[in-house]
C-alpha positions as CSV (number, residue, x, y, z in Angstrom):
1,M,-192.7,-70.4,-21.8
2,R,-193.9,-71.0,-25.3
3,F,-193.8,-68.6,-28.2
4,I,-196.5,-68.1,-30.8
5,S,-196.5,-66.8,-33.9
6,T,-197.9,-63.3,-35.1
7,S,-199.5,-64.9,-37.9
8,G,-201.5,-67.6,-36.5
9,R,-200.7,-70.3,-38.8
10,S,-198.0,-72.3,-36.8
11,P,-197.4,-74.3,-33.6
12,P,-196.2,-73.0,-30.6
13,A,-192.5,-73.3,-30.0
14,D,-189.9,-73.3,-27.1
15,L,-187.2,-70.8,-26.3
16,R,-184.4,-72.9,-28.8
17,E,-187.2,-73.6,-31.4
18,A,-187.9,-69.8,-31.7
19,L,-184.4,-68.6,-31.4
20,F,-182.7,-71.1,-34.1
21,R,-185.3,-70.2,-36.3
22,G,-185.7,-66.2,-36.2
23,L,-189.3,-66.4,-38.1
24,A,-192.1,-68.9,-37.5
25,P,-192.7,-71.4,-40.6
26,D,-195.8,-69.4,-41.3
27,G,-193.3,-66.2,-42.0
28,G,-194.7,-64.9,-38.5
29,L,-192.7,-63.1,-36.0
30,Y,-192.3,-65.3,-32.5
31,L,-194.1,-63.3,-29.2
32,P,-194.5,-64.9,-25.8
33,E,-197.7,-67.0,-25.5
34,A,-198.8,-65.0,-22.4
35,L,-197.0,-62.1,-20.4
36,R,-198.0,-62.5,-17.1
37,P,-197.0,-59.7,-14.4
38,L,-194.2,-59.9,-12.0
39,P,-195.7,-60.3,-8.8
40,G,-195.8,-57.3,-6.4
41,K,-193.1,-58.6,-4.3
42,L,-190.8,-59.5,-6.9
43,L,-191.4,-55.5,-8.8
44,S,-190.6,-54.0,-5.4
45,G,-187.5,-55.7,-4.6
46,L,-186.1,-54.5,-8.2
47,R,-185.7,-50.9,-6.8
48,G,-181.9,-50.0,-6.4
49,A,-180.6,-53.4,-7.8
50,P,-177.6,-53.2,-10.1
51,F,-178.4,-54.1,-13.8
52,P,-177.1,-57.6,-13.9
53,G,-179.8,-58.4,-10.8
54,T,-182.7,-57.0,-12.3
55,A,-182.2,-58.7,-15.8
56,F,-182.0,-62.1,-14.1
57,T,-185.1,-61.4,-11.8
58,V,-187.1,-60.5,-14.7
59,A,-185.6,-63.4,-17.2
60,T,-186.0,-66.1,-14.6
61,H,-189.8,-64.6,-14.4
62,L,-190.2,-64.0,-18.4
63,L,-188.7,-67.6,-19.4
64,E,-190.4,-69.8,-16.6
65,G,-187.5,-72.1,-16.5
66,A,-186.4,-72.5,-20.0
67,L,-183.1,-72.3,-18.6
68,P,-182.0,-73.7,-15.3
69,A,-181.4,-70.8,-12.5
70,P,-177.3,-71.2,-12.9
71,E,-177.0,-71.2,-16.4
72,L,-179.4,-68.3,-17.0
73,E,-177.7,-66.3,-14.3
74,R,-174.2,-67.1,-16.3
75,V,-176.0,-66.1,-19.5
76,V,-176.8,-62.8,-17.5
77,G,-173.7,-62.3,-16.2
78,E,-171.5,-62.6,-19.3
79,A,-173.5,-60.5,-21.6
80,L,-174.5,-57.6,-19.8
81,D,-171.4,-56.8,-18.0
82,F,-171.9,-53.0,-18.7
83,P,-173.5,-50.5,-16.6
84,I,-176.6,-48.9,-17.8
85,P,-176.9,-45.5,-16.1
86,L,-180.1,-43.4,-15.6
87,V,-178.7,-40.1,-15.4
88,S,-181.1,-36.9,-14.1
89,L,-181.2,-33.8,-15.9
90,T,-183.6,-32.3,-14.3
91,D,-185.9,-32.8,-11.3
92,R,-188.4,-34.6,-13.6
93,V,-186.5,-35.5,-16.6
94,Y,-184.1,-38.6,-17.1
95,V,-182.0,-40.1,-19.6
96,L,-181.2,-43.8,-19.5
97,E,-177.9,-44.4,-21.2
98,L,-177.8,-47.7,-23.1
99,F,-174.4,-47.1,-24.9
100,H,-171.6,-48.3,-22.7
101,G,-171.2,-51.7,-24.1
102,P,-168.4,-52.7,-26.4
103,T,-169.9,-51.0,-29.5
104,C,-171.7,-48.2,-27.7
105,A,-175.0,-48.9,-29.0
106,F,-178.3,-50.0,-27.0
107,K,-178.1,-53.3,-29.3
108,D,-175.5,-54.8,-27.6
109,V,-177.9,-55.5,-24.8
110,G,-179.7,-57.7,-27.2
111,A,-176.8,-59.1,-29.4
112,R,-174.9,-60.3,-26.5
113,F,-177.4,-61.7,-24.6
114,M,-178.6,-63.8,-27.8
115,A,-175.3,-65.1,-28.9
116,R,-174.7,-66.5,-25.3
117,L,-177.7,-68.1,-25.6
118,I,-177.1,-69.6,-29.0
119,A,-173.8,-70.7,-27.5
120,R,-176.1,-72.5,-24.7
121,Y,-178.1,-74.4,-26.6
122,R,-176.0,-75.2,-29.7
123,A,-174.6,-78.8,-29.5
124,R,-171.0,-79.9,-30.3
125,D,-172.1,-81.6,-33.8
126,D,-174.8,-79.3,-34.8
127,P,-174.2,-77.9,-38.2
128,P,-173.1,-74.3,-38.6
129,L,-175.8,-71.5,-38.2
130,T,-175.6,-68.4,-40.5
131,M,-176.4,-65.5,-38.8
132,L,-178.4,-63.3,-41.4
133,V,-178.4,-59.7,-40.1
134,A,-180.0,-56.3,-41.8
135,T,-178.7,-53.5,-40.2
136,S,-179.3,-49.3,-40.8
137,G,-176.2,-48.8,-38.3
138,D,-175.8,-50.3,-34.8
139,T,-177.2,-53.6,-35.0
140,G,-174.5,-54.9,-37.6
141,G,-171.8,-53.5,-35.3
142,A,-173.4,-55.2,-32.1
143,V,-174.0,-58.6,-33.7
144,A,-171.0,-58.6,-35.5
145,H,-169.2,-58.3,-32.1
146,A,-171.2,-60.3,-30.2
147,F,-170.6,-63.3,-32.5
148,F,-167.4,-62.9,-33.5
149,D,-165.5,-66.1,-33.5
150,L,-168.4,-67.7,-31.9
151,P,-168.0,-71.5,-33.1
152,G,-170.4,-72.9,-35.6
153,T,-171.4,-69.5,-36.4
154,R,-171.1,-67.1,-39.3
155,V,-172.6,-63.4,-39.6
156,V,-173.7,-61.8,-42.8
157,V,-174.5,-58.0,-42.1
158,L,-176.5,-56.8,-45.2
159,Y,-176.1,-52.7,-45.2
160,P,-177.3,-50.1,-47.3
161,E,-174.1,-48.4,-48.9
162,G,-173.5,-45.0,-48.2
163,K,-176.4,-44.6,-45.6
164,V,-174.8,-45.5,-42.2
165,S,-172.0,-43.3,-40.5
166,P,-168.7,-43.9,-41.4
167,L,-167.8,-45.4,-37.8
168,Q,-170.8,-47.6,-37.6
169,E,-169.7,-49.1,-41.2
170,R,-166.2,-49.5,-39.6
171,Q,-167.5,-51.4,-36.8
172,F,-168.7,-54.5,-38.9
173,T,-166.7,-54.4,-42.0
174,T,-162.9,-54.3,-40.2
175,L,-163.6,-57.8,-38.1
176,G,-163.0,-60.6,-41.2
177,G,-163.1,-63.8,-39.4
178,N,-166.9,-65.4,-39.0
179,V,-168.0,-62.1,-40.3
180,T,-168.9,-61.0,-44.0
181,A,-170.1,-57.5,-44.5
182,L,-172.3,-57.2,-47.6
183,A,-173.0,-53.5,-49.1
184,V,-176.7,-53.4,-50.6
185,A,-177.3,-51.0,-53.2
186,G,-180.1,-49.5,-52.1
187,T,-182.2,-49.0,-48.6
188,F,-182.3,-50.4,-45.0
189,D,-185.8,-51.8,-46.0
190,D,-184.0,-53.1,-48.9
191,C,-181.8,-55.1,-46.8
192,Q,-184.6,-55.9,-44.4
193,R,-186.4,-57.3,-47.5
194,L,-183.9,-59.9,-48.7
195,V,-183.5,-61.0,-45.6
196,K,-187.1,-62.2,-45.4
197,Q,-186.8,-63.5,-48.9
198,A,-183.8,-65.8,-48.0
199,F,-185.3,-67.4,-45.5
200,A,-188.2,-68.5,-47.5
201,D,-186.3,-69.6,-49.9
202,P,-185.9,-73.3,-50.1
203,D,-182.6,-73.2,-51.8
204,L,-180.9,-71.6,-49.2
205,R,-182.1,-74.0,-46.1
206,H,-178.8,-76.3,-46.1
207,L,-177.3,-72.7,-44.5
208,R,-179.2,-73.1,-41.5
209,L,-180.4,-69.4,-41.7
210,T,-181.1,-67.6,-38.7
211,S,-181.7,-63.6,-37.8
212,A,-180.3,-61.5,-35.4
213,N,-182.3,-58.5,-35.7
214,S,-185.0,-58.0,-33.2
215,I,-186.8,-60.0,-35.8
216,N,-185.6,-62.9,-33.5
217,I,-187.2,-62.9,-30.4
218,G,-183.8,-63.8,-28.6
219,R,-182.7,-60.4,-29.5
220,L,-185.8,-58.4,-28.2
221,L,-186.7,-60.4,-24.9
222,P,-183.4,-58.8,-23.2
223,Q,-184.2,-55.4,-24.1
224,I,-187.1,-55.7,-21.6
225,F,-184.9,-55.7,-18.6
226,Y,-183.6,-52.3,-19.0
227,Y,-186.9,-50.9,-18.7
228,F,-187.6,-52.3,-15.5
229,H,-184.2,-51.2,-14.6
230,A,-184.7,-47.5,-15.5
231,W,-187.8,-47.6,-13.2
232,A,-185.9,-49.4,-10.6
233,Q,-183.2,-46.3,-10.7
234,L,-185.7,-43.6,-10.0
235,P,-185.6,-41.8,-6.7
236,E,-189.0,-42.8,-6.0
237,T,-192.1,-44.4,-7.9
238,P,-193.5,-41.5,-9.7
239,P,-197.3,-40.5,-10.1
240,E,-197.2,-41.0,-14.0
241,L,-194.1,-42.2,-15.4
242,I,-193.4,-41.7,-19.3
243,L,-191.0,-43.3,-21.6
244,S,-190.0,-42.1,-25.0
245,V,-188.0,-44.2,-27.5
246,P,-186.7,-43.4,-30.5
247,S,-188.5,-45.5,-32.9
248,G,-187.7,-46.9,-36.2
249,N,-187.9,-50.6,-36.5
250,L,-189.8,-51.1,-33.6
251,G,-187.9,-53.6,-31.4
252,N,-187.0,-51.1,-28.6
253,L,-190.7,-49.9,-28.7
254,T,-192.2,-53.6,-28.5
255,A,-189.9,-54.5,-25.9
256,G,-191.1,-51.9,-23.7
257,L,-194.8,-52.7,-24.5
258,M,-194.2,-56.1,-23.3
259,A,-192.3,-54.6,-20.2
260,K,-195.8,-53.1,-19.5
261,R,-197.8,-56.1,-19.8
262,L,-195.4,-57.6,-17.3
263,G,-196.0,-55.2,-14.8
264,L,-193.9,-52.4,-15.4
265,P,-195.9,-49.3,-13.9
266,V,-195.5,-47.0,-17.1
267,T,-198.7,-44.4,-18.2
268,K,-197.4,-43.9,-21.5
269,F,-195.1,-44.6,-23.9
270,V,-193.8,-42.5,-26.8
271,A,-192.7,-43.5,-30.4
272,A,-190.4,-40.7,-31.3
273,T,-189.5,-41.1,-35.0
274,N,-188.2,-38.7,-37.5
275,L,-189.7,-38.1,-41.1
276,N,-190.2,-42.2,-41.5
277,D,-193.4,-41.6,-39.5
278,V,-195.4,-44.8,-40.2
279,V,-196.4,-45.4,-36.5
280,P,-197.4,-41.7,-35.6
281,E,-199.5,-41.9,-38.9
282,Y,-201.1,-44.8,-38.0
283,L,-201.8,-43.8,-34.4
284,A,-203.4,-40.9,-35.8
285,T,-205.3,-42.2,-38.6
286,G,-205.8,-46.0,-37.8
287,I,-204.2,-46.6,-41.2
288,F,-200.8,-48.2,-42.0
289,T,-199.2,-47.2,-44.6
290,P,-195.4,-48.4,-45.5
291,R,-193.5,-46.6,-48.0
292,A,-190.0,-45.9,-49.2
293,S,-187.9,-44.6,-46.2
294,V,-186.5,-41.1,-46.5
295,A,-182.9,-40.5,-45.5
296,T,-182.3,-38.1,-42.4
297,L,-180.0,-37.3,-39.6
298,S,-180.8,-40.2,-37.3
299,T,-180.0,-42.9,-40.2
300,A,-180.8,-45.9,-37.8
301,M,-184.3,-44.9,-37.6
302,D,-184.8,-44.5,-41.5
303,V,-187.0,-47.4,-41.6
304,G,-190.7,-47.0,-43.8
305,N,-192.0,-50.7,-43.2
306,P,-190.7,-51.6,-39.8
307,S,-190.7,-55.2,-39.1
308,N,-191.7,-55.2,-35.6
309,F,-195.1,-53.7,-36.3
310,P,-196.8,-57.4,-36.5
311,R,-195.8,-57.8,-33.1
312,M,-197.5,-54.3,-31.9
313,L,-200.7,-55.0,-33.5
314,S,-200.6,-58.4,-32.0
315,L,-200.3,-57.0,-28.0
316,Y,-203.3,-55.2,-29.1
317,G,-205.2,-57.9,-30.7
318,G,-205.3,-54.8,-33.9
319,D,-206.9,-52.6,-32.3
320,V,-205.3,-48.9,-32.9
321,D,-207.6,-47.1,-29.9
322,R,-205.9,-49.9,-27.4
323,M,-202.7,-49.0,-28.6
324,R,-203.5,-45.3,-28.3
325,E,-204.0,-46.0,-24.9
326,D,-200.0,-47.0,-24.0
327,V,-198.5,-45.1,-27.1
328,D,-198.2,-41.6,-28.2
329,G,-196.5,-41.0,-31.8
330,H,-194.5,-37.8,-32.6
331,A,-192.6,-37.0,-35.7
332,Y,-189.6,-34.5,-36.1
333,T,-187.6,-33.0,-39.1
334,D,-183.9,-32.8,-39.3
335,D,-183.7,-29.0,-38.0
336,Q,-185.7,-30.2,-35.1
337,T,-183.4,-32.5,-33.9
338,R,-180.4,-30.3,-34.6
339,A,-181.9,-27.3,-32.6
340,M,-182.6,-29.7,-29.9
341,L,-179.4,-31.1,-30.0
342,A,-178.0,-27.8,-29.3
343,R,-180.4,-26.8,-26.5
344,A,-179.6,-30.3,-24.6
345,Y,-176.2,-29.1,-24.5
346,A,-176.5,-25.6,-24.0
347,D,-179.1,-25.9,-20.9
348,W,-177.8,-29.2,-19.3
349,G,-174.1,-29.2,-21.0
350,Y,-175.7,-33.2,-22.3
351,L,-174.5,-34.4,-25.2
352,L,-177.2,-36.6,-27.5
353,D,-176.7,-38.0,-30.8
354,P,-179.5,-37.8,-33.4
355,H,-181.2,-40.7,-32.4
356,S,-181.5,-39.7,-28.4
357,T,-182.1,-36.5,-29.3
358,V,-185.6,-37.5,-31.6
359,A,-186.7,-39.4,-28.1
360,C,-185.9,-36.3,-26.0
361,L,-188.1,-34.3,-28.5
362,G,-190.7,-37.0,-28.0
363,L,-190.4,-36.4,-24.4
364,A,-190.4,-32.8,-23.6
365,Q,-193.6,-33.0,-26.2
366,A,-195.7,-36.0,-24.2
367,M,-194.3,-34.0,-20.8
368,S,-195.8,-30.6,-22.0
369,D,-199.3,-31.0,-20.4
370,R,-198.5,-33.2,-17.5
371,A,-197.3,-31.2,-14.5
372,H,-196.8,-34.0,-12.4
373,A,-195.1,-36.8,-14.4
374,T,-191.8,-37.8,-14.7
375,G,-190.1,-39.1,-18.0
376,V,-187.4,-40.7,-19.3
377,F,-186.1,-41.4,-22.7
378,L,-183.8,-43.7,-24.2
379,A,-180.3,-42.6,-25.4
380,T,-179.2,-45.3,-27.7
381,A,-176.0,-44.4,-28.8
382,H,-172.7,-42.6,-28.0
383,P,-172.5,-39.2,-29.7
384,A,-168.9,-39.8,-31.4
385,K,-170.5,-42.2,-33.5
386,F,-172.2,-39.4,-35.2
387,A,-169.6,-36.6,-34.8
388,E,-170.4,-35.2,-38.0
389,V,-174.0,-34.2,-37.0
390,V,-173.1,-33.7,-33.3
391,E,-169.7,-31.3,-33.7
392,P,-171.5,-28.3,-35.6
393,R,-174.3,-28.0,-33.3
394,I,-172.0,-27.9,-30.1
395,G,-169.2,-25.9,-31.4
396,R,-166.4,-28.5,-30.0
397,K,-164.7,-31.7,-31.1
398,L,-165.8,-34.9,-29.2
399,E,-163.5,-37.2,-27.6
400,L,-163.8,-40.5,-29.5
401,P,-164.2,-43.8,-26.7
402,A,-161.1,-46.1,-27.2
403,R,-163.3,-49.0,-28.0
404,L,-164.5,-47.2,-30.9
405,A,-161.3,-45.6,-32.0
406,A,-159.7,-49.2,-32.4
407,C,-161.8,-50.2,-35.3
408,L,-160.4,-46.6,-37.4
409,G,-156.8,-48.4,-37.7
410,W,-158.2,-51.9,-39.2
411,E,-158.8,-52.5,-42.9
412,P,-162.6,-52.7,-44.0
413,H,-163.4,-56.1,-46.2
414,V,-166.8,-55.3,-48.1
415,A,-168.7,-57.1,-51.0
416,R,-170.7,-55.5,-52.8
417,V,-174.2,-57.1,-54.0
418,G,-177.4,-55.4,-55.7
419,N,-181.1,-55.6,-54.1
420,T,-182.0,-58.4,-55.8
421,L,-182.4,-62.3,-54.1
422,E,-180.5,-64.0,-56.7
423,E,-177.6,-61.7,-55.9
424,L,-177.6,-62.4,-52.5
425,K,-178.0,-66.4,-53.1
426,A,-174.7,-66.3,-55.2
427,L,-172.7,-64.3,-52.5
428,L,-174.4,-66.3,-49.6
429,R,-173.0,-69.4,-51.3
430,W,-169.8,-68.3,-52.2
431,S,-168.5,-66.7,-49.0
């Protein structure tokens, strides 16, 4: 398996090169050079299989021998050792619960898989790696926990001060050790810009910077696995399948579109966003207009210039009409999110976090004129991580999972930084 840059000006890289570089030398994002569909027999054999089995089968096909089978099986087994249930809400509506990992967020899938790939590929005498991570919420906690105490790595998490939930912030500010948290005076887009500028700065090359955001193909590839798992757990193959994805930085949606190229039998994806609607706008107008993000209840999706959009463009050759065949885009307000969150609890007794609620809204809209479709939306975070939003809508207190409650008793350690590269460079050299 080789990986090519979306910018098209760098030579292809193997998995190890793409993993350790993060960005391609030309500043582009890595994509698999080819996405060959799973053979029909292999695909049908996934039906009813447990998640690690599905992940191993898809990874073996996708990576084409990049790792020996026993080593790949060990990476999958160690990284994906938690359940991902598909829950039925009605006879046609399902939710894929991606929040049963250590940090109660879907990012655990990609972060843990990537950390174990890094450990597998890193030689004992290699100089240390610096994992530079921008987070709008869950990525910081997932990456910090996945790489915590991993020899030869340090993690630097940049997050917009005051713009992630208190519980999310605690998950990556309380670990210490090889994890440094930097509170940036600005937005997530500022954090993401600083990460990209740091990669391009020759003064920082000695730090061996790489990314653990979905910028890094090692974070993105394992997200493909759970799309196949969702389809494989349905009671039967539906005539039409719609998948609704809460969309911010677009890594999750891009992974789904790659799964479709690999043969996933899905009719349509929904890019469900909050008021940061640059992708629905692009699908409606054919014009991509990045802009400053606005604050919403679904904070992790407050992204005005999603970094994975070049990958989406590359998958469709820059043709918006081709993309429209596979993707619908819908945006929702905070008021709509609050109302749907309350309705899901009243009608189904089901608890949603605000991001998953946006996906639920997108699925409802997409299925409104498809009488024979089955729909799955992705639940990307445990509701208790957003208790301040959820509890007023359902009228009761939420129980905090033990793995979340633990970090509340730990002391946070945070350094503050402005949103300029020079300030970041000074802290990277010092920390």
